[in-house]
N, C-alpha and C positions, 0 to 999 in steps of 0.2 A: 300424448305422443310427442307433441312439440316440446313439452317441458323436458322429457327424456333426451331428445336430440340436443336441446340447448345445454343441458347439464353435461352431456357427453362431449360436446364441442368445448365447453368451458374447461373441463378436466384435461382435454388434449392440449389446449393452449397453455394452461398452467404447467402441465408436465414438460412441455417444450421449453418454457421460460426457465424452469428449474434445471433442466438438463444443460442448457447453454451456460448458466452461471455456475454449474457444478464443476466445470472443467477449469475455471479460473482459480488459481491458488492465491490466497492472500495471507501474508504474514505481518505481524505487528511488533512494534517496539514501544516502550513506555519510559518517560522520564518524570521525575517529581523532585521535591526538595531533598528527599533521602536517596534518590538514585538519579544522578545527573548525566549518566551515560548508559546507552543500551543499544544492542544490535539485534536486528530481526534475522530469523532463519532465512536462507536464500530461496528464491523461486527460480525456475528455469525458463528462459526466454523461448518464445515460440515463433520467432520471425515475424512479429507483429508489434503494434504498440501496446505497451503495458502502462501502468500508472503507479506513481508513488506520491504520497501526500502526507500532510501534517496538520493536526489540530492542536491548538494551544489555548488553554483557558486564561492564562496570564503569564507574562514573562517573555523570555527570548530563548528560542531553540533553533539549532542548526541541524538540518537533515542532509545526509550525504548518501548518494546512491553509488554503490560500488559494483564493479563487474569482474567476474572471473571467466576468462575465455577458455578455460579448460586446462590451464597450465598451473593452477593452484595459487597464482598471484592475483591478489585483489587490487584493482585500480579504481581510484575515485574518478567517476565519469561526469557527475553532475551534482549540484547542491544548491540550496537556498537557505536563508535564515528568516524566520518569522518572529517579529517582535510585536507584542500586543499588550494592551492594558485591559482588554475585554476579550471574550472568546472569539477566535478567528481561525480560519483554515485556508489552506492553499494546496493545490495538487499540480502535477506536471505529467503529461503524457509523454512517454519516452520509448523510442524504438528499441526493442529488446531482441538481440540476435538469437537465432535458433540455436539452442544447445548451451548458450552462455548462461551463467548463474548471476543473479542480481540480489543484492542485499542492501538494507539501509542501516545507517548508524545515526543515532540522535545524541546531540551534545547540548546540555542546557546550562543556563546560568543559575546560581543558587536561589534567586528569587522567583523561579518558575514554579507555578502551582501544579500544572499537569500538562504534559505533552504526549500525544499519541501519534505515532507515525505508522504508515503501512506501505507495503510494496505488493503489487498485484501483477501477475503475468498476463 
């Protein structure tokens, strides 16, 4: 009986964790020696902090967070550049206005091995 109650409780906890992460949309962009520029599909802000970040195996990649307030004009609102000779990553928590759309753009130098960026609402 205790085992059944424990398993039921475990299933409930795991399902709650899965439900809370299921509502966060995450979109990716990639750069490599053959593709030095990429843009991720937008996510919609929820009036709370979202996150955007970058992981680079080697090289230099600039990540730009852009915002569309609903007028169809994308404005660059924040960015950083990551330069590394070994695998490194960095992320920023950013306040995402309710209803605004956010996207990232990656721009890499030709010697970059691989860069992966993400934006999450």
